[in-house]
C-alpha positions in Angstrom: -137.3 38.0 16.8 -138.2 38.0 13.0 -135.9 40.4 10.7 -137.8 43.2 9.3 -138.0 41.6 5.9 -139.5 38.4 7.4 -141.9 40.4 9.5 -143.2 41.8 6.3 -143.6 38.7 4.6 -145.7 37.2 7.6 -147.6 40.4 7.7 -148.6 39.7 3.9 -149.9 36.1 4.8 -153.6 35.3 3.8 -154.8 31.9 5.3 -157.5 29.9 3.8 -158.5 26.6 6.2 -158.5 26.2 9.9 -155.7 25.9 12.8 -154.5 22.2 13.4 -154.7 21.2 9.6 -152.0 20.1 7.6 -149.9 23.2 6.3 -149.3 24.4 2.7 -147.3 27.4 2.3 -148.0 28.9 -1.3 -145.7 31.5 -3.1 -146.8 33.3 -6.2 -145.8 33.4 -9.4 -143.2 36.3 -10.9 -145.6 38.8 -12.1 -148.8 38.5 -9.9 -149.3 38.7 -6.0 -151.0 36.2 -3.5 -154.3 37.9 -4.2 -154.3 36.9 -7.8 -157.4 35.1 -9.2 -155.4 31.7 -9.7 -153.8 32.0 -6.2 -157.0 32.7 -4.4 -159.0 30.5 -6.4 -156.5 27.6 -6.0 -156.0 28.2 -2.1 -159.8 28.1 -1.5 -160.3 25.2 -3.6 -157.3 23.2 -1.6 -158.4 24.5 1.8 -161.9 23.1 1.2 -160.1 19.3 1.4 -159.1 20.0 4.9 -155.4 21.8 4.3 -154.5 25.2 5.8 -153.0 27.2 3.0 -150.9 30.1 3.8 -150.2 32.3 1.0 -147.4 35.2 1.0 -145.5 37.9 -0.9 -142.0 37.9 -1.6 -140.0 41.0 -0.4 -140.2 42.4 -4.2 -144.0 42.3 -4.4 -144.3 43.9 -0.9 -142.4 46.9 -2.3 -144.5 46.9 -5.3 -147.5 47.1 -3.4 -146.2 49.8 -1.0 -145.0 52.1 -3.9 -146.7 51.0 -7.1 -143.7 50.7 -9.0 -143.4 47.3 -11.0 -140.4 45.3 -10.2 -138.7 42.1 -11.5 -138.3 39.3 -9.0 -135.2 39.1 -7.0 -132.7 36.7 -8.0 -133.4 32.9 -7.0 -130.6 32.8 -4.0 -132.5 35.9 -2.5 -135.8 34.6 -2.9 -135.0 31.1 -1.7 -133.5 33.0 1.5 -136.6 34.7 2.1 -138.8 31.4 1.7 -136.5 29.6 4.1 -136.6 32.5 6.6 -140.2 32.3 6.5 -140.6 28.5 7.1 -138.2 28.9 10.0 -140.0 31.7 11.6 -143.5 29.9 11.3 -141.8 26.6 12.6 -144.4 24.3 11.8 -144.3 21.1 9.8 -145.4 22.1 6.4 -145.5 21.4 2.6 -144.1 24.5 0.6 -145.0 25.2 -2.9 -146.2 27.9 -5.2 -147.4 29.1 -8.7 -144.8 28.9 -11.5 -141.8 31.0 -10.3 -143.0 30.5 -6.7 -143.2 26.6 -7.2 -139.6 26.8 -8.7 -138.2 28.6 -5.7 -140.0 26.3 -3.4 -138.7 23.4 -5.1 -135.1 24.6 -5.3 -135.6 24.9 -1.4 -137.0 21.7 -0.8 -134.5 19.9 -2.7 -131.4 21.9 -2.4 -128.3 21.5 0.2 -130.1 23.0 3.1 -133.4 21.8 3.6 -135.3 23.4 6.5 -136.6 20.7 9.0 -139.8 21.8 8.8 -140.0 21.2 5.0 -142.0 17.4 4.5 -142.9 18.1 0.7 -142.9 20.5 -2.3 -145.8 21.5 -4.8 -145.5 23.3 -7.9 -148.6 24.6 -9.9 -147.3 25.2 -13.5 -143.5 24.5 -13.2 -141.6 26.8 -15.6 -139.2 24.0 -16.7 -137.8 26.6 -19.4 -138.3 30.1 -20.3 -141.0 30.8 -23.0 -139.4 30.0 -26.4 -136.2 28.8 -24.7 -136.7 24.9 -24.5 -133.0 24.3 -24.2 -132.4 26.6 -21.2 -133.7 24.4 -18.5 -134.5 24.6 -14.8 -134.5 20.8 -14.0 -131.2 20.3 -12.3 -132.4 19.9 -8.8 -135.4 17.8 -10.1 -133.3 15.1 -11.3 -132.4 13.5 -7.6 -135.0 14.5 -5.1 -134.4 15.4 -1.4 -138.2 15.9 -0.5 -141.3 14.3 -2.0 -142.2 16.6 -4.9 -145.6 17.1 -6.9 -146.0 19.1 -10.0 -149.2 19.8 -11.6 -148.9 20.8 -15.1 -150.9 21.6 -18.4 -149.9 19.0 -21.1 -149.4 22.5 -23.6 -147.6 24.6 -21.2 -145.5 26.7 -22.9 -142.7 26.2 -20.4 -142.9 22.9 -20.3 -145.1 20.8 -22.5 -145.9 17.0 -21.7 -143.9 15.4 -24.7 -140.9 18.0 -23.7 -141.1 16.9 -20.0 -141.1 13.2 -20.7 -137.3 13.7 -22.2 -136.1 15.6 -19.3 -134.6 12.4 -17.2 -136.4 13.7 -13.9 -136.1 11.7 -10.5 -138.7 8.7 -10.7 -140.3 9.6 -7.3 -141.5 13.2 -8.8 -145.2 13.0 -9.0 -146.5 14.6 -12.0 -150.2 15.4 -12.6 -151.0 16.3 -16.3 -154.3 18.4 -16.9 -155.2 17.7 -20.7 -154.8 21.0 -22.9 -154.0 23.1 -19.9 -151.7 26.1 -20.5 -149.5 27.6 -17.9 -152.5 28.6 -15.7 -153.8 24.9 -16.1 -156.5 26.3 -18.6 -157.5 24.0 -21.3 -159.1 25.8 -24.6 -163.1 25.5 -25.0 -162.5 23.1 -27.9 -161.0 20.5 -25.8 -164.0 19.6 -24.2 -162.4 20.5 -20.5 -163.1 23.3 -18.3 -160.7 25.5 -16.4 -162.7 25.0 -13.2 -162.6 21.0 -13.3 -158.9 21.3 -13.8 -158.3 23.5 -10.8 -160.9 21.1 -8.7 -158.7 18.1 -9.7 -155.4 19.7 -9.2 -156.6 20.8 -5.4 -157.5 17.2 -4.7 -154.3 16.0 -6.1 -152.4 18.6 -4.0 -154.5 18.1 -0.9 -154.0 14.4 -0.9 -150.3 14.9 -1.5 -149.9 17.2 1.6 -151.9 15.0 3.7 -149.5 12.0 2.7 -146.3 14.1 3.4 -147.9 15.3 6.9 
């Protein structure tokens, strides 16, 4: 029997893709929920490659939807616990991941001390290696020695971890890094770069889908 909190998370889920396909669970970023343009677009593009994508809202975001009051995210341990309880309740082999903060929480769960047996891989879309403007406040400790196959798709000019910064972090050599040229934290390039946001999202979706299939 799921707890009340976990049941609310289960009720929030939106699924792209079909039953029986490899499962990717995706969490949202700090400020926008599972229905944001990025989350919706990305889920659809990944699902088009034969992946069942399950998007969900964290409890603080569910409360925001209920009463309309903006809330900051809960602390990481609470978010990790909520994600773990969801994975246990779904009880299916899966890759977990998310956008920005959601990807960070997924990677902490997948590479922490108590990894759920169902978790076979992890994907982060725009990883917040550090807060904007605070390059010394790194969030990389759990990425130095991975316990679970992990992929990060990152824009080369991401304000939370640009390519030249990340190259010096000493991350686990098995970490799969997909770099999107001139991409920002949403993987979006500038027009003058000659690249397009849609092309970057399409490329990311293909990388993610291939990774999920390799894990499952």
